[in-house]
Wavefront OBJ file of the C-alpha trace (Angstrom):
o trace
v 0.340 -0.220 0.170
v 2.757 2.101 0.545
v 4.598 1.791 -2.821
v 1.049 2.860 -4.231
v 0.387 5.631 -2.118
v 3.572 6.959 -2.951
v 3.148 6.542 -6.732
v 0.156 8.267 -6.388
v 1.976 11.294 -4.766
v 4.775 11.368 -6.203
v 2.410 11.517 -9.519
v 0.103 13.999 -8.410
v 2.600 15.933 -7.595
v 4.176 16.202 -11.423
v 0.607 16.392 -12.747
v -0.433 19.105 -10.510
v 2.491 21.277 -9.091
v 4.301 20.792 -12.326
v 1.777 22.696 -14.677
v 1.463 25.484 -11.861
v 4.843 26.606 -11.801
v 5.036 26.703 -16.167
v 2.606 29.223 -16.225
v 2.940 31.109 -13.076
v 6.228 31.246 -14.692
v 4.812 32.241 -18.081
v 2.416 34.588 -16.911
v 4.805 37.767 -16.163
v 6.238 37.908 -19.829
v 2.821 36.913 -21.054
v 1.563 39.757 -19.702
v 3.831 42.374 -20.940
v 3.195 41.210 -24.069
v 0.085 41.738 -23.839
v 0.069 45.609 -22.368
v 2.242 46.256 -25.470
v -0.198 44.492 -28.116
v -3.401 45.357 -26.333
v -5.125 45.396 -29.477
v -3.754 41.240 -30.179
v -6.889 39.264 -28.617
v -5.110 36.321 -28.947
v -1.722 37.881 -26.447
v -5.270 38.375 -24.056
v -6.045 35.521 -24.641
v -3.039 33.726 -23.891
v -2.986 35.855 -20.265
v -6.350 34.368 -19.457
v -5.281 30.706 -20.270
v -2.214 30.636 -17.842
v -4.574 32.179 -15.477
v -7.375 29.553 -15.370
v -4.370 26.879 -15.978
v -2.896 28.301 -12.223
v -6.753 28.051 -10.611
v -7.398 24.854 -11.784
v -4.485 23.070 -11.028
v -3.322 24.938 -7.433
v -6.948 23.253 -6.533
v -5.701 20.111 -8.120
v -3.010 20.266 -6.296
v -4.774 19.805 -3.404
v -4.179 16.071 -3.682
v -0.807 16.143 -3.490
v -0.127 16.620 0.345
v -3.281 14.548 1.050
v -1.560 12.001 -0.099
v 1.905 13.311 0.925
v 0.869 12.743 4.700
v -0.730 9.172 4.268
v 2.390 8.180 2.411
v 3.771 9.619 5.453
v 1.814 8.137 8.090
v 2.182 4.293 6.030
v 5.872 4.880 6.274
v 6.038 5.813 9.424
v 7.856 9.057 9.214
v 5.802 11.872 10.680
v 7.725 13.652 12.911
v 10.752 13.215 10.911
v 12.287 16.741 10.631
v 12.932 15.999 6.757
v 9.322 15.682 6.665
v 8.072 18.840 8.731
v 10.131 21.154 7.078
v 8.585 19.771 3.711
v 5.025 19.703 5.418
v 6.151 23.801 6.218
v 7.666 24.925 2.649
v 4.681 23.667 1.639
v 2.228 25.175 3.422
v 4.189 28.485 2.625
v 4.967 27.383 -0.469
v 0.495 27.329 -1.074
v 0.230 30.441 1.034
v 2.152 32.331 -1.514
v 0.563 31.093 -3.967
v -2.788 32.005 -2.976
v -2.329 35.147 -1.633
v 0.802 37.286 -3.761
v 0.970 35.257 -7.204
v -3.241 34.557 -8.016
v -4.458 37.460 -6.950
v -2.206 39.153 -8.839
v -2.472 37.773 -11.935
v -6.546 38.166 -11.561
v -5.198 42.220 -10.630
v -3.168 42.431 -13.801
v -6.154 41.138 -15.603
v -9.120 43.165 -14.456
v -6.689 46.636 -15.599
v -7.309 45.786 -18.850
v -11.159 44.496 -18.908
v -10.798 42.206 -21.686
v -6.816 42.008 -22.111
v -4.318 43.832 -20.016
v -2.979 47.073 -19.975
v -3.027 50.038 -17.303
v -0.428 51.745 -15.851
v 1.929 50.241 -12.836
v 1.274 47.068 -15.156
v 4.968 46.711 -15.634
v 5.553 46.918 -11.780
v 3.072 44.789 -11.148
v 4.651 42.338 -13.075
v 7.607 42.443 -11.537
v 6.261 42.069 -8.079
v 4.135 39.280 -10.140
v 7.689 37.043 -11.456
v 8.654 37.588 -8.096
v 6.701 36.233 -6.144
v 6.975 33.310 -8.444
v 10.365 32.613 -8.411
v 9.744 32.257 -4.699
v 6.704 29.986 -5.153
v 8.664 28.528 -7.361
v 11.924 27.587 -5.122
v 9.852 26.884 -2.533
v 8.889 23.777 -4.354
v 12.313 22.961 -5.451
v 13.763 22.878 -1.677
v 10.429 20.543 -1.065
v 11.063 18.510 -4.100
v 15.084 17.917 -2.989
v 13.968 17.443 0.383
v 11.784 14.806 -0.534
v 14.040 12.433 -2.514
v 17.335 13.099 -0.110
v 15.565 13.402 3.358
v 18.085 13.869 5.261
v 18.925 11.787 8.303
v 16.953 9.282 7.011
v 18.516 5.498 6.788
v 16.638 5.388 2.970
v 17.764 8.866 1.991
v 21.145 9.787 -0.679
l 1 2 3 4 5 6 7 8 9 10 11 12 13 14 15 16 17 18 19 20 21 22 23 24 25 26 27 28 29 30 31 32 33 34 35 36 37 38 39 40 41 42 43 44 45 46 47 48 49 50 51 52 53 54 55 56 57 58 59 60 61 62 63 64 65 66 67 68 69 70 71 72 73 74 75 76 77 78 79 80 81 82 83 84 85 86 87 88 89 90 91 92 93 94 95 96 97 98 99 100 101 102 103 104 105 106 107 108 109 110 111 112 113 114 115 116 117 118 119 120 121 122 123 124 125 126 127 128 129 130 131 132 133 134 135 136 137 138 139 140 141 142 143 144 145 146 147 148 149 150 151 152 153 154 155 156
């Protein structure tokens, strides 16, 4: 059962978190392109699509920690420091996504009505890119912790 839970946890992480990190990273430059070409409906649609991907996959991503807890419980490692650190970083990544990335994406979309435009939008995309980078680094650290598992008898 542990192997099944671990497999589902890893597959869910790849299929749910991967698209969010990629789409969120693509959003700021796509928004800048849409601002530079306000009459280009494809540029505006790209930004809307990237935001939708982030929202949907962020919701789907909830299954990752659910199966992570089930796997950790099955493995008997719920009290291990590497796991507690991973849980804290995962919660922080989720907070960054929900409180800083998604609302800023929405705000950029609202600045231009159906597209992306408005004064201060460039600065907003720079801040969004920074928060997206923080989100991505947090997930990278969690991934490393999940692989290396410091102090574990099966760690590298």
